[in-house]
N, C-alpha and C positions, 0 to 999 in steps of 0.2 A: 611572557601570556601563553602561548603553549601548553605548560608546564600548568599552567590554573585550570586551562580548556579543560587538560585533562581530569587533574580534580574534581573539576566541578562533573565530568560525566561521570568520575568513581561516585561520586553522591549520589547522583541520581539511578544509577544504577541498585545501589544500597538502598535505597530508599524506595524501587519496584519493585522488587524483591520481597520486601517486608508488608506490602500488602500483597497480600496471599486471593484476594478477589480479584483486583486487575492482573494477578497472573494469569489467574484459571481464567477468565473473559476472555483479556488477549490472547492465551497460544491455543485454546480449545476449545473456543466456539467455533474458528475458523474449519479444525480440523473436525467438528461434530457435524456441522454443514456438511462437510467432504463428504462423514462417510455415512448421512443419511440419502445425500443426494447419487452418491455412487452406489450403494449397498440399495436403493430403490430403481435406480435407472440402470446399474451394471449392467444390467444381463442384456442390453439395447446396444445397440451399434449405429454406428452412421453411416450415409450412403455409401465412405471410404472402406465399411469396413471396420473402423477404430471404435474399440468400447466406450462407452459413453463415461464409464469410472475413469478411465484412462483420459477421457477429452475435460472434465469436469476436474481433476489433481491439475493440469496443467494451468485451465481457466482460473482455478481457485487461489493459485501462488500471487494472481494479482489483489483480490479480494484483501486475502492474508494480508500482503504489503500496502494496501491502501489503509484496512481497517488498523496495521499496528501502526503506519507512518503516521497519516492526517489524523486520525484519534486521537493518538497518543500524547503526539506534538500538540493539537487542538486543547484537550484539556488540560494538560501539564500546566501548557502557558497560563490558561484562562485560572486553574486553580493558584500556581504559584501569584497571580498579579492580585486575585481576588483577600487571599491569606496575608498578603504583605510581602511574602518572601522577594518579590522582584522589588521592591518598594528599597527593602535592607541593601541587597545585593548592589541596590544603584548606590548605594553611600559607601562602595569598600573599591577597593583598585579595579576591580572586575569590571571587564567593558561587557557591552552587550555582546558582540562577537563572540565573546565567551564562553559567556553562557546560553546561547545556542549551539556551537559546539559541543560541551555539555551536553547537551538533550537532544543534539544530533547523532551523540555517540551511545546514546541510550536507543535511540529509535534504531539505530543501523542493528545495534548487537542484537535488538528482538524481533528485526525481519530475519535477518538471519536465521537466529531459531526456531523462527515462522513456518520459512521454507523448507527449511528440516523438517518439522513437521509434518508440513502437508507431503511434502514430498515421500518421506518416510511412510505416512498411510499409503499411501498411493501404490508403491514398492511392497509391502510387508501385506497389506488388508485385498488391491489390488491388482496384486503382480506387476504393475506396471513396471517396462524394465528402463533401467536409466541411458541416457542420450548417450552419442559418442564422445570424444573428448573436445573436440570442435567445435560441440553445441554450449557444452560449458564457458568457453571463452562469450560466445555470444550473451549465454543468461546471464554472466557478469554483467556486461556494460546497459543489458535491459534491466537490471536488478538496481545498480546503482545511481541512474539514471530515474525508475520508478520510484527509489526510497528518496533521495532528492526531490525532484517533484512532488511527492505528497508530503514530505516532510515541510516545505516551504511555502505549502499551502496551508497546511496546517495550520502555521504560525501566522498566514496574514486574517485566515480565517477566525483565530482566539480572539481577534481585536473585536469580532460582532458580538461574542460570547458575553456578556453583559451580568450573566449567574453561574458561576463554577459548578454548581448541583446539574445546573438546563442543558450544560456543556456534553456530555454524551445523546442528550436529545437532538440538539440540534445538530452537530456533526454525522451525527450517526443517519439521518435523511437523505441528504446526498449519496453517503458510503452508499447506503441498501437502493436506492433508486437506478445506478450508477451500472449495480452488479446486474438488472434485469435487462438492461439498454444495451450492453457492450459485449454480450453474448462469453461473459459470467456462469448467469446462471440459463440463459436459454441460451443454446447453438444448434445447427448455424445462424447466425445472424438475418440471415433474408426471413427468416420466420416473423422478425418484425415488420411494420410500415415502414416504409421509404423513409418518411422524414425522422422518425426514430433512430434508424441508421445514420444518419446524416446531422442529427443531433449527439450520439453516442459519437462520432467519428470529430467532433469538437475538444473532446473531454481525455486527455491521458487513458482513465481505464482501459479504454477499448484498444490503443493499441498496447498495453501491455499486456494485456489477454491474449494478443494477437502473436507478440514473441513469446511467448512462454509456448503455449502451443509449437510454437516452431521447432522451439527445443525440444519438448518430449514425445510428440507424435510426428509420426510414419511421413515422408514426402507424400503420400497417396491425400493427407487428409488436408492438405494446400488445398483443392478445390472445392472444400467447404467454406472458406472466408471469402468476404467481398472479393469480385472482381477476379477471385479464382486465385490470388497469389498472396503469401508470405506478407510482402513488402517493406522490408525489411529497412529499408530506406529512410519509408514516410514514418517508421513506428520509432527509431532516431532520432528525426526531423523537429515530430513531433512531442517525445520527453523531450527535447531540448530545448524546444520555445515553451514550451510550461515550465522548467525550470527557470528559466529566463525571465518568465511572468510570474513567478511565484515570490523571484527576487527580488524585480520591482515591488512587489507587493508588500512582501516583509518588510522593505524598507521604507513605505510608503506609511504601513499601519503601526508598525510596534511602537509601542511605550510600554514603560515603567511601572504605572499607576493605572489604575480601570478610570481614574478620573480626570486623565492627562488629555488634552486634546490635541 
């Protein structure tokens, strides 16, 4: 069955690459936003003396992962459900988990590529130095937990999408909203009202962005975080909890057909 899942993943990747619009939007829209924010605010520095372009680069990796994993997974499932792909697959020996692993492989590869593009923009355009080797270990577990949690949530939310044509609009509403309250587009988060900080802390994006800032920003930038700490333990705990929540929601909401109850 592992071979079946890998084969499905290969098919998903080929289908994605054939859709030029999806490729351009997935990879270059976050990079375009980074270029805009970094260029407009790049000359500014935080109280810690860190260039705004460097802060945006680190934070925007969280946006790239969320946009790639959550939106790609959610819209892809909604489309496969609507056009009958899932219904046809149900009549084959392929179990649901093999299909979802195939989707997950696509999301993982896209997320890695997206992160590489954003880091490349930061290094080549904004002269962001690469972090030391030990920070890459931290980057790896934060990245994987982020991709897993966002992918699982994308699967769960896809059940709410009744029409695949509206999937992008529905899925992008929480994506965009969370960027503004989670320290991605607005940093430090102390600029936000206290109640918005508390709301953002309930969701994974705030912790994803904070974890990626730890990886790419110098130690003095820690003072700009809420509580004056990177709080990596909380980053791991919150992302881990959302992985569990996402899995439970997937098991509860997944269906092969849009007409299933």
